[in-house]
C-alpha positions as CSV (number, residue, x, y, z in Angstrom):
1,M,119.6,181.3,64.0
2,N,117.2,184.2,64.2
3,V,115.9,185.6,67.5
4,S,112.3,184.0,67.1
5,M,113.7,180.7,66.3
6,D,116.0,180.7,69.2
7,R,113.1,181.5,71.5
8,F,111.1,178.6,70.2
9,V,113.8,176.2,70.6
10,R,114.4,177.3,74.2
11,G,110.7,177.2,75.0
12,V,110.3,173.6,73.7
13,G,113.4,172.7,75.9
14,V,111.8,174.2,79.0
15,A,108.6,172.4,78.4
16,L,110.2,169.0,77.9
17,M,112.2,169.4,81.1
18,A,109.2,170.4,83.0
19,A,107.3,167.3,81.7
20,F,110.3,165.0,82.6
21,I,110.4,166.5,86.1
22,T,106.6,166.2,86.5
23,A,106.7,162.5,85.3
24,S,109.6,161.8,87.5
25,C,107.9,163.2,90.5
26,S,104.7,161.2,89.7
27,D,106.6,157.9,89.5
28,E,108.3,158.7,92.7
29,N,105.0,159.2,94.5
30,A,103.0,156.2,92.7
31,P,102.8,153.0,94.7
32,S,105.2,150.3,93.8
33,S,103.7,147.3,91.9
34,T,103.6,144.0,94.0
35,S,103.0,140.6,92.5
36,V,100.0,138.5,93.6
37,T,100.8,135.4,95.9
38,L,98.3,132.6,96.1
39,S,98.2,129.7,98.5
40,A,97.2,126.2,97.5
41,P,93.6,125.4,98.3
42,T,92.9,122.5,100.8
43,V,90.6,119.6,99.9
44,A,87.2,119.7,101.8
45,S,85.5,116.9,100.0
46,P,85.7,114.2,98.9
47,T,88.7,113.3,101.0
48,S,91.0,110.5,100.1
49,G,89.6,107.1,100.2
50,S,86.1,108.3,99.7
51,Q,83.4,106.5,97.8
52,A,81.4,108.8,95.5
53,A,77.7,108.6,95.7
54,T,77.3,109.4,92.1
55,N,79.4,109.3,88.8
56,Q,79.4,113.1,88.7
57,P,80.6,114.1,92.2
58,T,80.9,117.7,93.5
59,L,84.5,118.5,94.3
60,T,84.9,121.1,97.1
61,V,88.0,123.0,98.3
62,N,88.6,125.6,101.1
63,N,89.3,129.0,99.5
64,V,92.9,130.2,99.2
65,T,94.5,133.3,100.7
66,I,95.8,136.1,98.4
67,A,98.4,138.6,99.2
68,G,99.9,141.5,97.3
69,G,98.8,143.4,94.3
70,A,97.8,147.0,93.9
71,T,94.0,146.1,94.3
72,G,92.2,143.4,95.9
73,A,91.6,140.5,93.3
74,V,89.1,137.8,93.6
75,P,90.5,134.5,92.6
76,T,88.9,131.9,90.2
77,Y,89.5,128.2,90.5
78,A,90.6,125.3,88.2
79,F,89.8,121.6,88.9
80,Q,91.2,118.5,87.4
81,V,90.3,114.9,87.7
82,A,92.6,112.1,86.5
83,T,93.1,108.4,86.6
84,D,96.5,108.5,88.0
85,A,98.3,110.5,90.7
86,A,100.5,112.2,88.2
87,F,97.6,113.6,86.3
88,T,98.9,112.3,82.9
89,G,95.5,110.9,82.2
90,V,93.1,113.8,82.8
91,T,89.5,112.8,82.4
92,A,87.6,116.0,83.4
93,Q,88.7,119.6,84.1
94,A,87.3,123.1,84.3
95,S,88.7,126.7,85.0
96,G,87.4,130.0,85.7
97,I,85.2,128.7,88.5
98,A,84.2,131.8,90.5
99,Q,85.2,131.6,94.2
100,G,82.4,130.5,96.4
101,A,81.0,132.2,99.6
102,A,81.5,130.8,103.1
103,G,85.1,129.9,102.6
104,Q,84.7,127.2,100.1
105,T,84.5,126.7,96.3
106,A,82.8,123.8,94.6
107,W,82.6,122.3,91.1
108,S,80.5,119.3,90.0
109,V,82.3,117.1,87.5
110,N,81.0,117.7,84.0
111,V,81.4,114.3,82.5
112,A,80.0,110.8,83.8
113,L,82.9,109.0,85.3
114,D,83.5,105.2,84.8
115,N,83.5,102.9,87.7
116,R,87.1,103.0,89.0
117,Q,89.6,105.2,91.2
118,Y,90.1,108.8,90.4
119,F,92.5,111.5,91.6
120,W,91.6,115.2,91.8
121,R,93.1,118.6,92.6
122,A,92.5,122.3,92.3
123,R,94.3,125.6,92.3
124,A,93.3,129.3,92.1
125,S,94.3,132.0,89.8
126,A,94.2,135.8,90.1
127,G,95.0,138.0,87.0
128,T,98.0,136.2,85.2
129,T,99.1,134.5,88.3
130,D,98.4,130.8,88.8
131,G,98.7,129.5,92.5
132,P,99.9,126.0,93.3
133,Y,97.8,122.9,93.2
134,S,96.1,121.4,96.1
135,T,97.5,118.1,97.4
136,P,95.7,115.5,95.4
137,A,92.9,113.3,96.9
138,D,91.5,110.2,95.5
139,F,87.9,108.9,95.4
140,T,86.3,105.9,93.8
141,V,83.1,105.6,91.6
142,G,81.3,102.4,91.7
143,L,84.0,100.2,93.4
144,G,82.5,98.3,96.1
145,A,79.0,99.1,94.9
146,F,78.6,96.4,92.3
147,R,77.1,94.2,94.9
148,N,74.9,95.4,97.8
149,D,76.7,95.2,101.3
150,N,73.7,94.2,103.5
151,G,75.6,93.7,106.7
152,P,77.8,95.9,108.8
153,I,81.3,97.1,108.0
154,L,83.5,95.2,110.5
155,V,86.7,96.8,109.8
156,Q,87.7,100.2,108.1
157,D,91.4,100.9,108.1
158,P,92.8,103.8,105.7
159,L,96.4,103.0,106.7
160,T,97.2,106.5,105.5
161,G,97.6,108.0,108.8
162,G,100.6,106.3,110.0
163,S,98.8,103.5,112.0
164,S,96.5,100.5,111.6
165,V,93.5,99.0,113.6
166,G,95.2,95.6,112.8
167,T,98.3,94.0,114.3
168,V,101.3,95.3,112.3
169,R,104.3,93.1,111.8
170,G,107.0,95.0,110.1
171,G,106.7,97.3,107.2
172,S,106.5,101.0,107.3
173,F,103.9,103.7,106.9
174,N,103.9,106.7,104.7
175,S,101.3,109.2,103.2
176,A,100.2,106.5,100.6
177,G,99.6,103.7,103.1
178,W,101.5,100.8,104.6
179,R,104.5,99.3,102.7
180,V,106.1,95.9,102.6
181,N,109.8,96.0,103.2
182,N,110.5,92.5,104.1
183,L,109.2,89.2,103.1
184,T,107.8,88.5,106.6
185,D,105.9,91.9,106.9
186,F,102.1,91.7,107.2
187,I,99.0,93.3,108.8
188,R,96.5,90.9,110.5
189,Y,93.0,91.6,111.4
190,D,91.7,89.1,114.0
191,L,88.0,88.4,113.8
192,Q,86.3,86.3,116.4
193,L,82.7,86.5,115.1
194,S,79.3,84.7,116.0
195,P,78.0,83.8,113.6
196,P,81.2,83.3,111.5
197,L,81.6,85.4,108.5
198,S,80.2,83.0,106.0
199,A,79.1,85.7,103.6
200,G,81.4,88.6,103.5
201,F,83.8,90.8,101.6
202,V,87.3,92.3,101.8
203,E,88.4,95.2,99.9
204,W,92.0,96.9,99.8
205,R,94.2,98.9,97.4
206,N,97.6,98.2,96.2
207,S,100.2,100.4,94.6
208,G,103.8,99.6,94.1
209,L,103.2,96.4,92.1
210,S,105.7,95.5,89.4
211,P,105.5,93.3,86.4
212,R,108.3,91.1,88.0
213,N,108.6,89.8,91.5
214,P,112.1,90.4,93.1
215,T,112.9,86.7,92.5
216,V,111.5,83.9,90.8
217,D,109.4,83.0,93.7
218,A,105.6,83.5,93.8
219,Y,104.4,86.0,96.3
220,M,101.2,86.5,98.3
221,L,99.2,89.7,98.3
222,F,96.5,88.7,100.8
223,G,95.6,85.6,103.0
224,M,92.8,84.3,105.3
225,W,92.8,81.4,107.6
226,D,91.6,80.0,111.0
227,P,94.3,79.6,113.6
228,T,92.2,77.4,115.8
229,R,92.3,74.8,112.9
230,G,96.1,74.2,112.7
231,E,99.0,75.8,110.9
232,Y,98.5,78.0,107.8
233,R,100.0,75.6,105.3
234,T,97.5,72.8,106.4
235,N,94.7,74.9,107.4
236,P,91.1,73.8,106.1
237,F,89.9,77.5,105.7
238,R,93.2,78.7,103.9
239,V,92.8,81.5,101.3
240,H,95.5,83.4,99.5
241,L,95.9,85.6,96.5
242,Q,99.2,84.7,94.7
243,K,101.2,87.0,92.4
244,R,103.3,85.3,89.9
245,D,105.2,86.8,86.9
246,D,106.2,85.9,83.2
247,R,108.9,83.5,84.6
248,H,106.2,81.2,85.7
249,L,103.7,79.3,83.5
250,A,100.2,80.9,83.4
251,P,98.2,81.6,85.3
252,F,100.0,84.8,86.7
253,M,97.4,85.6,89.3
254,R,95.9,82.7,91.3
255,L,93.4,82.7,94.1
256,R,93.5,79.6,96.2
257,W,90.4,79.1,98.2
258,I,90.1,76.1,100.6
259,S,86.8,75.9,102.5
260,E,86.5,73.1,105.0
261,G,89.2,71.3,103.1
262,Q,87.5,71.7,99.5
263,E,90.0,73.6,97.4
264,I,89.3,75.5,94.2
265,E,91.8,77.8,92.3
266,P,90.3,80.6,90.1
267,A,92.9,82.3,88.0
268,Y,93.6,85.5,86.1
269,H,96.1,86.3,83.4
270,K,97.9,89.6,84.3
271,T,101.6,90.7,84.6
272,D,101.5,94.2,83.2
273,W,101.4,96.0,86.5
274,D,102.3,99.7,86.8
275,P,104.1,100.4,90.2
276,S,102.7,104.1,90.1
277,R,99.1,103.1,89.7
278,T,96.8,102.1,92.5
279,Y,94.6,99.0,92.0
280,Q,91.6,98.2,94.0
281,W,90.8,94.5,94.9
282,R,87.5,93.2,96.2
283,L,87.1,89.6,97.4
284,E,83.6,88.5,98.3
285,W,82.1,85.1,99.2
286,G,79.0,83.4,100.4
287,P,75.8,81.3,99.4
288,E,74.1,82.1,96.0
289,A,71.5,80.0,94.4
290,G,71.9,76.9,96.4
291,T,75.7,76.7,96.3
292,N,78.7,78.9,97.5
293,Y,80.5,81.4,95.2
294,V,83.8,83.3,95.7
295,R,84.4,86.3,93.5
296,M,87.4,88.5,93.0
297,F,87.2,91.9,91.5
298,L,90.0,94.2,90.2
299,D,89.1,97.8,89.7
300,G,85.5,96.8,89.5
301,E,85.9,94.0,86.9
302,E,85.1,90.4,88.0
303,V,88.4,88.6,87.1
304,M,88.1,85.4,89.1
305,T,85.1,83.3,90.0
306,G,84.8,80.0,91.7
307,R,82.0,77.7,93.1
308,H,82.2,75.3,96.0
309,N,79.9,73.2,98.2
310,R,81.3,73.7,101.6
311,P,80.6,77.1,103.5
312,Y,83.5,79.3,104.6
313,A,82.9,79.5,108.3
314,P,86.1,79.8,110.3
315,A,85.6,80.1,114.2
316,T,88.5,82.6,114.4
317,H,89.1,84.4,111.3
318,Y,92.5,85.9,110.4
319,I,92.6,88.2,107.4
320,E,96.0,89.4,106.3
321,M,97.5,92.0,104.1
322,G,100.8,90.3,103.1
323,I,101.2,86.9,104.6
324,N,102.0,85.6,107.9
325,E,105.6,85.1,109.1
326,Q,105.5,81.3,108.7
327,R,105.5,81.7,104.9
328,G,107.6,84.8,104.4
329,E,106.1,85.6,100.9
330,S,104.8,89.1,101.2
331,V,105.1,91.2,98.0
332,L,108.2,93.4,98.4
333,G,107.4,97.1,97.7
334,A,103.6,96.7,97.8
335,V,101.7,99.5,99.5
336,Y,98.3,98.9,101.1
337,S,95.6,101.3,101.8
338,N,91.7,101.6,102.5
339,V,91.1,98.2,104.0
340,R,87.4,97.3,104.4
341,I,86.0,94.2,105.8
342,G,82.2,93.6,106.1
343,R,79.3,91.1,106.0
344,R,77.2,90.6,103.0
């Protein structure tokens, strides 16, 4: 190798070494990269059990906190609305919603929702990091609004906070509501009203309903009666909603309505219950067009209707989720929530 070539090689080597040292020093002095961490947003409105005022409600969450990252990132939000708590049936969703001011971010549902129950949740994202979803909340559209409630709400009992305004006999509370663990479990609402509740409604929600009952027996989801008029079985103001299954002859759902001794039995053919789904019931009764009607709605659809001549006017009005201990026929595993009782 000649002298000039030797000098060139040695010069290149020195330059490369200097560059390596410079890069190494730069890496050592550079701040280390820290991944972004996002909290879950919390639901602001609508909260669980709410009735939406419109079929395109506005969903609002409290903003998340963000930690880490080399620079301050501003999160965006994604919202989901579904017909089930597992979010397998997503009805509406949006992402990239800019974080709102004053600590909250909102999104108005971008499709018209049907009259039924929905679940919703949200999460935040920053860069390539997605944060955890909020705890889901549920709301209803239209349910309870298919007839006007002209009178006051007499009882409003969510049952999701670990207690009830009624008298509780057995069962257990969890975040979903009150659960029937034994055949004799029930919750009773004792109404002593003047005038009697001759035009009223009862709404409640059930999950945990299975296609088959634990045994071949028929079970009762709901009951009403007047304790001043004798025992339940012979009561002249006895009402119950009976759940049967495919081991019985149809009908599989039967509403027994006895008003001052006059009995009618509207029926509905349904056995395909989904234990993971929440169903909304609404029973309403009272005078219409010169006679008395009773109507049962399931998820906003009128499924049972009956007409009778004698007003339903108990002096003392017991309304029960499950059925009283004399019967011992409550639906095992059924979970109750969001009870509302009122005048019409």
